[in-house]
Structures are given as C-alpha cells and as structure tokens.
VOZANU-443078 format. One record per residue (C-alpha): residue in one letter; x, y, z. Coordinates in steps of 0.5 Angstrom, whole numbers, plus 500, padded with zeros to 3 digits. Layout:
N
AXYZ/...
This chain:
807
Q954562226/A954555224/L948552227/I943558226/P943561219/F941568218/T935566215/E932564221/V934570225/P927574222/F923568224/L926569231/E925576231/K918576229/V916571235/V921575240/P923582238/S928583243/I932577241/A935581236/Q940584241/F943578243/F945575237/S952578236/S954575242/I950569242/C952566235/P959565236/K958561242/V953556239/A955549238/M950543236/K951535237/N948531232/C942536230/A941537223/E939545221/P932546222/S931550216/S935544212/L929539216/V924543213/E927544206/D929536206/D921535208/D919540202/R923536197/S922529199/G916529194/S912524198/P905523198/H904523205/S909528207/N904533208/L900528212/S905527217/L906534220/S902540219/S904547217/S903549224/E907543227/H913545222/Q913552225/M912549232/N918544232/R922550228/L921554234/C922549239/C929547236/L931554235/F930556242/Q933550245/L939553241/I939560244/I938558251/H944553251/A948558248/M946563253/N948557258/S955556256/G961558258/G960556265/R955561267/P949558271/L942560267/L935561271/L929561267/F923564270/F916563268/D910567271/D903566272/L903559268/Q896558270/F895562264/A899559259/D896556253/K898549250/S903551245/A907555251/I907549255/E910545250/L915550249/I917550256/E917542256/S922542250/F926546254/M926542260/C926535257/N932536252/S936540257/Q940533259/E942532252/F947539252/A949538259/G957536259/D963538255/I961539248/E966541243/N970544249/L964548251/Q961547258/F954547259/N951547266/K944544268/P939550267/V934552273/F927553271/V923556276/G915557275/T910560279/Y902559278/R896560282/E894553285/D887555286/E886557278/V889550276/D884544275/D884538271/T882541265/N888546265/N894545260/L899546266/Q896540270/S898535265/F905538264/L906538272/T904531272/S909529266/M914533270/K913528276/E913522272/S920524269/S923525276/H929521275/L931526270/I929532272/R929534280/L922537281/T921541288/D914544290/I914551294/H908553297/L908561298/E903563304/T901570306/L905573311/S903572318/A900577323/A907577327/A911578320/V906584318/N908587325/E915586324/M915589317/V911595320/S915596326/E922596322/T918600316/L916606321/R922605326/L917603332/P917598337/K912592335/R908593341/M906600338/T905598331/K901592333/S894595332/L896598326/A899591323/E892588325/V888593321/T893592315/I893585315/S885585315/K885590309/T891586305/D890579307/G898579308/N900580301/P907583301/L905587295/F898590298/L902591304/R906596301/S901599297/F896600303/L901603307/N903608302/A896610300/M895611308/V901616308/E899619302/E892620305/G894623311/R892617315/V898615317/Y903621318/Y909623322/S908628328/L913633329/A911634336/K911626338/R917625333/R914619331/W910616326/V902616328/W895614326/D888614327/I886607328/L878608327/A880612321/L884606318/S879601320/E873605315/V878604309/G875600304/V878593302/D882594295/D880590289/G886586288/V886584295/A878582294/V880578289/L885574293/L880574299/A875571294/R880565293/K881565300/L874563301/L874557297/R880554301/L875555308/P872549311/M865547308/N861550315/I864557314/Q863557306/M856555308/A855560313/L858565308/R853563303/I847564307/A850571309/S851573302/C843571300/F841578304/G846582300/M853586302/Q851586310/V846582314/E843583321/D844577326/W837577328/M836575320/I839568321/I836563325/D841558326/S846560331/N851555328/V851560322/L853566327/V858562330/N861560323/L860568321/D865570327/H870565324/A869569317/V871575321/Y877572324/E879570317/G878577314/L872576309/M867580313/E867585319/R862586324/F860592327/G855590333/S850586331/T852587323/F856583319/V859586313/F863583307/V869587306/H868587298/A863586293/S867581290/V868577296/H860577297/S859575289/A864569290/A860567297/Y853568293/N856564287/L857558291/I850557291/P848553285/D843556280/N838551281/E838552289/R838559290/S830560290/A829555295/V835558299/H831565299/M825562300/K827558306/L831564309/G825568308/L820563312/E825562317/I824570319/I817569319/F816563323/N822562327/K822555326/S816554331/A810557328/K805553323/L803555316/D796556318/C797562323/V801566318/D796571317/G796573325/I804572325/V805577320/K801582323/N805582329/L812583325/P816589326/D817593319/S824591319/K823583319/V817584314/F822588309/A827582310/A823576310/I819579304/D826581300/Q828574301/I821571298/N821575292/R828573290/S825566291/R821567285/P819562281/I817558287/S810554286/I806556292/S799553291/N796555298/P792561297/A792564304/I800564304/L799567297/R795573300/V799574306/L805575301/S802580297/K800584304/M807584306/N809587299/L804592300/R806593307/A813594305/G811598298/N807603303/A813604308/C818605302/M814610299/E814614306/M821613306/S822616299/D824610296/F820609290/Q824604286/S824599292/A816601293/Q815599285/K818592286/N814591292/F808592289/L810589283/A812582287/G805583291/R801583284/A805577282/F802573287/M795574285/D791573279/T785576276/N780572280/N783576286/W779582284/V773578286/S776575292/D781580295/Y778587292/G781591297/L788588296/M788588289/L786595288/A791598293/L797594290/T795597283/N794604285/G801603289/L804601282/C800607278/L804612283/T811609283/S811607276/Y809615274/V814617279/N820613277/G818614269/D816607268/S811608262/S810601260/T808599267/L804605268/V799604262/A798597264/S797599271/V792604269/E788600264/E787594269/A785599275/M780602270/L777595268/H776592275/A775598280/Q768598282/N766605284/H768610278/F771616282/E773613289/D776607286/K779610280/F781616282/V789615283/A788611276/Y785617273/S789622276/V796619274/R793618267/V792625266/K799627269/L801622264/L798625258/V800632260/S807629261/R807627254/G805633251/C797631250/E794637253/T788637249/E786630251/A788631258/I784637259/E778633255/C778627260/V778631266/L773636264/N768630263/A770627269/L768634273/K762634269/E760627272/L761630279/G757636278/E762641275/S761643268/F765647264/P765650257/Q769646252/S767650246/S773654245/R781654247/D783660244/W786665249/S783671246/D776668248/L775670255/D768672256/D766667260/A772667264/K772674265/A765674267/A766668272/F772672275/F769678277/T763674280/T768671284/K771677286/L765680288/L763674292/L770674296/E770682297/G763681300/A765675305/G771678308/I778674309/D776673317/S769669315/I773665309/L778663314/L772661319/C769656314/P768649316/I771643313/M769640307/A765633308/D762632301/R766627298/R765628291/K766635292/I773634295/L775629289/A773635284/M777640288/K783634287/L782634280/M782641279/N788642283/I792637278/V790639272/F791647273/L798647272/N797644265/L791648263/M796654264/L800652258/S794651254/S788655255/L787661259/P780661260/H779654263/T785656268/I781662270/L774658270/I778653274/S780657280/C774661280/R770654281/M775652286/I773658290/S766658290/I766650292/T770652298/M766658300/R759653299/Y762647302/G768648306/V775648306/C779642304/D787641302/S786644295/S782650297/A789653299/F791652292/G785655289/F786662292/V793662290/A790659283/F785665283/A791670285/I795668278/A788668274/S787675277/L795677274/S793674268/L786678267/M787685271/E795685272/D792688279/F798686283/E796688290/F789684290/S793678287/Y798678292/R792679298/M789673295/G795669295/R797671302/L790668304/G791662301/I798661305/K794663311/L789658310/L794652309/E797654315/Q790654319/I789647316/G796645319/T797638320/K791636316/S794638310/N797634305/S804635304/T804635296/F798640296/A802644301/A808644296/R804646290/V801652294/T808655296/T811653290/F806657286/F806663290/T813663290/M813663282/F808668280/L807672286/N813672291/V818673285/L815680285/V816682292/D823678294/P830679291/F830674285/Q836670289/A832669294/T826666290/L831662286/D834658293/V827657295/L825654288/D832649288/N830647295/T823646294/Y825641287/M829637292/N824636297/C819634292/M823629288/R824626295/K817626296/G815623289/D811629287/V814630280/D809635278/T811640282/A819638282/A819639275/Q815646275/C820648280/A826646276/S824649269/F822656273/H828656276/F832655270/H827660266/L828665272/G835665272/A836666265/M831672265/T834675271/G842675269/M844668273/N851666271/L851663264/C856657266/L852655272/L846655268/G849650263/S851646269/K843646272/Y841645265/V845638265/Q842636272/Y835638271/Y835635263/I837628265/I832627271/L826630268/S828626261/R828620266/K821622269/K818623262/Q816630263/Q816632256/N813639257/H818641262/V824638258/M821642252/I821649257/L829647259/N831646252/I827653250/V832657255/N838653254/S838654246/F838662249/V844660254/S848656249/S847662244/L850667248/L856662250/G857661243/S857654243/D852648243/E856644247/I851643253/V845641248/N850636244/R852633251/C845631254/T840630248/T840625242/G838626235/A838632232/A836638237/M831643235/S832650233/Q828655236/D824657230/Q822649229/R820649237/L816656235/R812653229/L811647233/A808651239/L803655234/S801649231/K799646237/K796652240/K801653246/V801660246/V805661253/V810657250/A810661244/R810667248/M817664252/I820663245/Y819670243/F821673249/Y828669249/Q829670242/M828678243/Q833677249/E838673244/C838679239/F838684244/W844682247/K847681240/R846688239/D841686233/F836691236/D831691230/N829684230/A829684238/Y824689237/V820685232/Y820679237/A818684243/E812686239/R810679238/H810677245/S806683247/C800681242/Q798676247/K797676255/G799671260/P800669267/A807671267/L807679270/L815678271/K816677264/R811683262/L815687266/L822685264/L819686256/I818693258/F824694261/Y828691255/K823695250/G825702254/L832700252/M831699245/D827706244/F833709248/Y838706243/F833708237/A832715239/R840716239/
C-alpha cells in the first residue's frame, strides 16, 4: 500500500485486467528500496516547467517506464516470502519491441531486489522463454534481446535448451505404452504415425485420437487388443499443422536435398521419376521421402502436403523460375543428348505423357525469349497436340490453356507461313472457350478466324458455328438465324426470311406435306439403304441446319419446319451423313407441331434412331447425343413413364457436359427441370436441381436455358411459399413472371410466352384461383407449338377446372 497508490490500480487493470484479483494479497507485502513512487515521478516531471522536459521523454515513453516499474513491483511482491517464482513466456518470436523491453526490464532489474529487503526474503526469479528458431532472423526484436542477454552473462545465467522432435524409438515406446502392446507389434503403427506427425508430441496425440474416432485404429473384442489397418492409415493425409512443421524442417535440410525438392516442386504436387533426368536428384528425393517430406508410390514421388510443396517451390527465386521450367521442359524432350536442329523429329516420336510434361514446363517458363522460328513452331505443335488430347479426355480448361499457349508462341505473320497450324489452334480456342464460357476469348478467336481463314465454309465453319451458338446463348436469336440462313443461301439452300410470325405457316405446311409424300413413296427400307453423302457443301449445310434447329424452336416455327423438311430432301437426294438421323427426328417434331399426328411422328423418330444405329461408329458422338435427346424429350416422353425419361435426361446431361456438348447438355437440363415440374416431381428436389443447373449453365453463358430455369423455378418457389432458391443463386433483382412475359412477347418468343402462361395457369390452379387459371389456359391454347405433352396436360387441367365450375 505504501508502494503502489490506488491511483495506479486502474492503469494496471487496463493493461492486464486479471491483475486486479491479486491486489488484495499482493499489496500488503510490497516493499521498495530507494525507488520513487511512479506517479510522483510523472507529477514531478509535469510540474518541473522545464522547457526541455517534453523533449526528454515522450508520453508513450512515460507510459512504458511507468508500466515497467509497476510490473517489477508486482513481480517482486509475488516473489517474496520465500516462494520461488518462475515466469514463462511462450512464442517469443512474435513479441514486439515494447514487450521485449518489458521482459528485459524484469530480468535486468531482478538483481536489485535479491536479498533481504526490510526483513522480506526475495529469491532470484527464473525466466523461461520459448521461440521457434527458424522464425528468428537478424531483424527480429528477439535476436537483439538474446544477444544482450548473452553479453550480460556475468549478471544473468543463460541456458539454451534445444528441443528436437521425438525419435522413432521414442514414438514407438509412446505408442506401445498407450496401447499396452509390445514394441515389436506397434512398430508399423509408430512408423506411419511419425511420418504423419514428424514426431511432434502434440500432433502424435491428435493423430492417434483421430484414427480411433475414424475407426482406423480400434479395439478388437475377438483379439482382445488394439488393431489397425496399416494400408488405410498410410492413405490418411498430413494435418495442416504438421505440414507447417515439415515446411520449416525443409529449410534445415542439406542443400542437395533442397535442390532436389525445388526441381520436384516445379512439376506440381507429384512427379514421375522419368520426368527428372538427373539421377542425383532422384537419390536426393529418396532422402526427402526418408525425412517425411515426400511419399513414394512406385515411380511417383508425392509431396505430403500442399504447404510443403509451396515451401519447396518458394525456394526458387522469382527471377529464376522461368529459366528452371524451361530447362526441365527441354531436358524431357532432348534427354541431354539431342540437338535443337532435330527437335521436330524428336517431338513426333515422343509419347503423349512426355509431351504433356514437357510442354507444361515450357508454358510455365513464359516470358522467355526464343528467337528460333523452328523451335517456336514445334512448341506450338506440341501445345496443339496436348490441347487435342485434353479435349478427348473432356478436360476443356487445360485444352484452352494449351491452345492459348500455342497461339502465344506464334504471331500474325504465321497465318502465311504456318496456315494449317494457326487455323487448328484458333479453331481449338473457339471450341474450348465456348465450352468454358470464356466469352472474351471466344469473340477474339472467332474474329481472328473470320479474318484470316482462306476458304469461307471449310476453314471458317468452326468459327461460324460457334458464333451462331454464342449469339443464341446471349438471346440474339434473330441475328443468329439471319446469319445461318445467309450462309445456307451461299451453300445453295435458300429459305424465306419475309416473316417470323408463328401463324404464317403457308410455306411451311406446303413443304411439310410435300416431304411427307416423298417419304411415304420411298419407304423406310429404301431410306435406310441410301448411300453415304459425298458432297462437302451439302454436309456443311446439314451441320449448320442441325446447329440452328434447336434455337429456331424458340423463335420461328415456320423455319423449324422448313429446315427439317430441307434436311430430309437433301438426305434423299445426296445420301446420308451424321446429321441425317437428326433430320428425321426434327421432321417428327415438326409433324407434332403441325398435325399432332403422334403415330406418324413417332415412326419418323424411330427411323432417325435406326439410321443413327446404321451409321454406327461413323457417326459423330455429338450428333448421336442430340438425336437421342430430342427423340426422348418430344416423342419417347409420350410413351415411357415420366421417371424413365427424367433419368435418361439427367444421364445425358452429365455425359454431354463431359464431352463438351454444352448445347445438348443445356437442353437436357432445362427440359429435365421443366418436365419434373410438369409431372409432379418433389418440389424440394426440384429446388436442389435448380441450384445445380443454374450455377453450371450461368457459368457456361447459356442465357436462354437459364431463362427457362428461372420461369419454372418461379412456379416451384411460389408453391413452396418462398423465394429463397432464387435469392440464393441470382444476383440483383429477380424478374417476376409478368416481366418475363412482357419481355418474351416484345421479342416474339412465343414458345417462351406459352411456357409462362402454362406455369401461371398451374400456379393459380394449385392455389385454387380457378378463374385466373382458366384465363391463362385459354391464352396458352391460342397458339401452337411443338410440345404435345404440354397440350395434353393443359386439356387435363382444363377438364378439372370445367368439372369444378360445373359443380
């Protein structure tokens, strides 16, 4: 009480709130020798009036001195009465300058209080501090503190204790005692445990507890002891905390092992032994496996954790990484023996695995200046080969990266000297950027192909077709249709463009009945015996009509019918091709729209399937998926149970996404969701499907199909009594059904308008608002469309409402 005035207690409580509980027992024991009261020091300094007083000590320094003095008094009071005092400071590597100064003041001034002070015995306190030595360098505050302590060794006895991780023998002993088993039985478990924890005692305990909780280590009542599956334990990943320790351990390894880890890290989380040409590096990687930083499975070295891989890669200076990647890539190609002049021939003989590995390293090396045109050409060819292989494996993201890298090694002048290579790279970019939803790259690639391609229809076809798909996906159907019809006109297939009104069906009806007579006169057998189409221009025309048919269904029924009829007439005259099978299914859908003659339509659809089977392996898988999808959606759905159709659509959606056929996949997704809502699928399950489809189709920029999903989802959310699903997925204000209806009518998207009328009718029906439901049903019935199922359901609903009104 004589030493620390009560005015100082609030100050101490503000710094260390828990100190207040000790004051009642500490203050009576406090004594001080030749030490002025801290508060008096401050007051005297404030009253001195010296013009230089504020220059000698700043306010923060006053506070720091005040804090140090008060804490010294508290600590020495705790150290009185013959009780030994030990102060423990953890993680000193994180201490800032003021904390270090405070600790230093405790240690340096403790000697002044040792001995007998006013009959109170003071012991020499013991200070224990811990820190991680690999996190302390010359710039760390702790380093200067340790240096000064060592220089004061005549006053303070300083002892260094270096803590190592547990050895393999110690871990085995620990596991043996924990499981009450002999060491010979626990040796295998101890080896796996130390590889996963690096011998850290804390992580050892956590790892073993986790393995027990997961059932990988369990007590067997039959054997009456603890047992484990060593293979299952080996597959367990390394914990993040252990990985941090391993990353630090990496920095303490010999330089030759660090160099090997640097090289391995350039290949990613794992590397095959054949990718590394230097045998000394492989030997050092085996040492890294022994140290627990990597694991080896046959010929594959794998980093135990991403943070260890990151630490190894960060050992390479930023300005050297490009050169290292280039060196590794060239070594895979040349194997230290070949000359650059032979590179083209060498690459042709390389297996795909080596092409992938080499070109991945070389692409990472950019920007590296390579002036040899032959080398640049070969690197572009390697990227083209890798990109095509990635597309075959449905890895369109990697394929696009390869095509971009190959294009980067070339310039505009190569369109003259390496026309075929440039066209192939650009076409690859068009296809992959469309699948990946990368609109900016797609637009640039299409423009480049249109500008430099020499033959209008042969060489520009990929860019042409992708451009049409892009326009449609953005909702620009009119522009897309006009673009395709102009192209078809140049190929000798003209169509009327005077009207896009759904009610103007005169030309379409005439073409339909003419084609129907042609088919009835020819017979199914003669159609199946048609020769293979040889006219390249007609094949291109069939492909274009195939691409645009789906999009015309949402915009122009006359053109839908005309295109299906034209595909049939071209097939009958010039022979069959990949698109012919789709032409018969398209004609069947047109028949449903015009005649609602299901038997004839189904027969034509089955003919398309038979033609597809007859073409067999010659058929393009994209066209095959589209044929079966359209047959299922518009024809088979009226024959098979709805659930069977839903399952087929869901499976086709996933298969088409893997193949990169985004158009067919989007159609499957929107129709699956649409059919599920029409036929009584569980609403909560529909909501989860909406989230899945919406995220993927939005990423793929399929705006038309996203619009259909939103139309159906508004109905689902309304019945669920919540708009939670919409808010979870969409950003900005969601459109109402009425807003969507006005937009569809303004753009003359009659099919979309009919769909909205249908769901408005359903929503009103299930909410028992039968008057409005009947109004929407009448509006829907005013116009024709290709969806016979909806018309049948509409008749069913209207019958129920008529029955209600009659009652």
